[in-house]
C-alpha positions in Angstrom: -2.0 10.3 -22.3 -3.8 10.9 -18.8 -4.4 7.7 -17.8 -0.8 6.6 -16.9 -0.4 9.5 -14.4 -3.8 8.7 -12.9 -2.7 5.0 -12.4 0.4 6.1 -10.7 -1.5 8.4 -8.6 -4.0 5.6 -7.7 -1.1 3.0 -6.9 0.6 5.9 -4.8 -2.7 6.5 -3.0 -3.3 2.7 -2.2 0.5 2.4 -1.0 -0.2 5.4 1.4 -3.4 4.1 2.8 -2.1 0.4 3.3 1.1 1.9 5.1 -1.3 3.9 7.5 -3.5 1.0 7.8 -0.6 -1.4 8.8 1.0 1.3 11.0 -2.0 1.6 13.2 -2.6 -0.5 16.1 -5.3 -1.2 18.7 -6.1 1.7 21.0 -5.4 0.4 25.0 -6.8 2.4 27.5 -6.3 0.3 30.3 -2.7 -0.7 30.6 0.1 -2.1 28.1 -1.2 -4.8 25.4 0.8 -7.6 24.8 1.6 -8.1 21.0 0.6 -11.0 19.3 1.3 -12.8 16.0 -1.5 -10.7 14.3 -0.1 -7.4 15.2 2.9 -7.9 13.1 1.4 -9.0 9.8 -1.0 -7.4 7.7 -4.4 -9.1 6.8 -4.0 -11.3 3.6 -6.4 -8.9 1.7 -4.5 -5.8 2.4 -1.4 -7.5 1.5 -3.0 -8.5 -1.8 -3.9 -5.0 -2.5 -0.6 -3.5 -1.6 1.1 -6.2 -4.0 -1.5 -5.0 -6.6 -0.7 -1.2 -6.0 3.1 -1.9 -6.1 2.8 -3.9 -9.3 0.6 -1.2 -10.9 3.2 1.6 -9.7 6.1 -0.4 -11.4 4.0 -0.9 -14.8 3.2 2.8 -14.9 6.8 3.6 -14.2 8.0 1.1 -16.9 5.4 2.4 -19.4 6.4 6.0 -18.7 10.0 5.3 -19.0 9.5 3.5 -22.4 7.7 6.7 -23.4 10.1 8.9 -22.7 13.0 7.1 -24.3 
């Protein structure tokens, strides 16, 4: 089946995108910026997407493992 590898690839892409988005901070061109609480935590919707991607990846891994014996 090609559906499970596609789900795994989508989950991996979402995880990579989330990692890139959370790793990027604001660009400061006029001196150092003081880090705030918002800088250390991803937005709630991004965290939900990350959790969903991790869940999909785990489900795909479990399905693959059960099919391969």
